[in-house]
C-alpha positions as CSV (number, residue, x, y, z in Angstrom):
1,M,-7.2,2.7,1.7
2,R,-6.4,5.3,-0.9
3,V,-8.3,5.8,-4.2
4,L,-7.2,8.2,-6.9
5,I,-10.2,9.1,-9.1
6,Q,-9.9,10.4,-12.6
7,R,-12.9,11.5,-14.5
8,V,-12.3,10.1,-18.0
9,K,-13.8,10.2,-21.5
10,Y,-12.3,6.7,-21.9
11,A,-9.7,4.4,-20.2
12,S,-8.3,1.0,-20.9
13,C,-5.8,-1.4,-19.4
14,K,-3.5,-3.7,-21.3
15,V,-1.4,-6.6,-20.0
16,N,1.0,-8.2,-22.5
17,G,-0.7,-6.3,-25.3
18,K,-4.2,-7.6,-24.5
19,I,-7.0,-5.4,-23.2
20,T,-8.1,-6.6,-19.7
21,G,-10.6,-3.8,-19.1
22,E,-11.9,-0.7,-20.9
23,I,-14.6,1.8,-20.4
24,E,-16.0,4.9,-22.1
25,K,-17.2,7.8,-19.9
26,G,-16.7,7.2,-16.3
27,F,-14.1,6.8,-13.5
28,L,-10.6,5.4,-13.7
29,L,-9.9,4.4,-10.1
30,F,-6.3,3.7,-8.9
31,V,-6.8,1.7,-5.7
32,G,-4.2,1.2,-2.9
33,C,-4.8,-0.8,0.2
34,S,-3.1,-1.0,3.6
35,D,-3.0,-3.6,6.3
36,R,-5.4,-1.4,8.4
37,D,-8.2,-1.7,5.8
38,D,-11.2,-3.9,6.5
39,E,-14.7,-4.5,5.1
40,E,-16.1,-1.4,6.8
41,V,-13.4,0.8,5.1
42,I,-14.0,-0.9,1.8
43,A,-17.7,-0.2,1.9
44,K,-17.2,3.4,2.9
45,M,-14.6,4.1,0.2
46,A,-16.7,2.3,-2.5
47,S,-19.8,4.4,-1.6
48,K,-17.9,7.7,-1.4
49,A,-15.9,7.2,-4.6
50,S,-18.9,6.1,-6.7
51,S,-21.3,8.8,-5.4
52,L,-19.1,11.8,-6.0
53,R,-20.9,14.4,-8.1
54,I,-18.1,15.5,-10.4
55,F,-19.8,15.4,-13.8
56,E,-21.2,18.6,-15.3
57,D,-24.9,19.2,-15.4
58,A,-26.7,21.3,-18.1
59,Q,-25.5,24.5,-16.5
60,G,-21.8,23.3,-16.6
61,K,-21.6,22.8,-12.8
62,M,-20.2,19.7,-11.2
63,N,-23.5,18.4,-10.0
64,C,-24.0,14.9,-11.6
65,S,-22.8,11.6,-10.3
66,L,-21.5,8.6,-12.1
67,Q,-24.9,7.0,-11.9
68,D,-26.6,10.1,-13.3
69,V,-24.4,10.0,-16.4
70,G,-24.5,6.2,-16.9
71,G,-20.7,6.0,-16.4
72,K,-18.6,3.0,-15.8
73,I,-15.5,2.2,-13.7
74,L,-12.1,0.9,-14.6
75,S,-10.4,-0.1,-11.3
76,I,-6.7,-0.6,-11.2
77,S,-4.7,-1.9,-8.2
78,Q,-1.8,0.4,-7.3
79,F,0.2,-0.2,-4.2
80,T,2.4,2.8,-5.1
81,L,-0.3,5.0,-3.7
82,Y,1.3,4.2,-0.3
83,A,4.7,5.4,-1.3
84,D,6.5,7.0,1.6
85,C,9.1,9.5,0.2
86,R,10.0,11.2,3.5
87,K,13.5,9.7,3.7
88,G,16.0,9.4,0.9
89,R,15.2,9.1,-2.7
90,R,13.8,5.6,-2.9
91,P,10.2,5.3,-1.8
92,S,9.2,2.9,0.9
93,F,6.0,0.9,0.6
94,V,5.8,-0.6,4.1
95,E,2.3,0.9,4.7
96,A,0.9,-0.9,1.6
97,A,-0.9,-4.2,2.2
98,K,1.1,-7.3,1.3
99,G,-0.1,-9.1,-1.9
100,D,-2.2,-11.8,-0.3
101,V,-4.1,-9.3,1.8
102,A,-4.2,-6.6,-0.9
103,I,-5.8,-8.8,-3.5
104,H,-8.6,-9.7,-1.2
105,L,-9.2,-6.1,-0.3
106,Y,-9.0,-5.0,-3.9
107,D,-11.5,-7.7,-5.1
108,A,-13.8,-6.8,-2.2
109,F,-13.7,-3.1,-3.2
110,N,-14.6,-4.0,-6.8
111,E,-17.4,-6.3,-5.7
112,Q,-18.8,-3.6,-3.4
113,L,-18.9,-1.2,-6.4
114,R,-20.8,-3.9,-8.4
115,K,-23.2,-4.4,-5.5
116,L,-23.9,-0.6,-5.7
117,G,-25.0,-1.2,-9.3
118,F,-21.9,-0.1,-11.3
119,H,-20.3,-1.8,-14.3
120,V,-16.6,-2.4,-13.2
121,E,-13.8,-3.4,-15.4
122,T,-10.3,-4.2,-14.0
123,G,-6.7,-4.7,-14.7
124,I,-4.8,-7.8,-13.4
125,F,-3.6,-7.6,-9.9
126,G,0.2,-7.5,-9.7
127,A,0.7,-7.4,-13.4
128,D,2.7,-4.9,-15.4
129,M,-0.2,-2.9,-16.7
130,K,-0.3,-0.2,-19.4
131,I,-3.1,2.3,-18.8
132,E,-4.4,4.6,-21.5
133,L,-6.9,7.3,-20.7
134,L,-8.3,10.6,-21.7
135,N,-8.7,12.7,-18.5
136,D,-11.9,14.8,-18.8
137,G,-11.4,18.3,-17.4
138,P,-9.0,17.3,-16.0
139,V,-10.7,16.2,-12.9
140,T,-8.7,14.2,-10.4
141,I,-9.8,13.5,-6.8
142,W,-7.8,12.0,-4.0
143,L,-9.6,9.9,-1.3
144,D,-7.9,8.6,1.8
145,S,-9.8,6.5,4.3
146,D,-7.8,8.1,7.1
147,T,-9.3,11.5,6.3
148,L,-12.9,10.5,5.6
């Protein structure tokens, strides 16, 4: 599983011109799943992503978590996080989980975040989504379950 975390002032997702999810201060999470992922990986990644201390404290140091600042999450499925660009010019996505598996893993990830007490908004799995955000910092963090 791969999760790209962006600390944002706000973020929203539109599908066919309609907002499907929007947040103020918090995390925009782009979530990619592989066929190797399971419930254990989901739990570990949800815990790690949501507990990172990447918000500034009163001294301006990244010392506060999403929970500390009352932040929310906008979670967007993104199989392209598994793009393999080693050969040629057209990315391969063979490592990405197929749709029927990926939607289950993505939904389980979002549910785990909710169980941890976070407000989670989402896009629509498999849809052509338009994401708008204001990156705060910018702060962007890459998590890969293979390296945790």
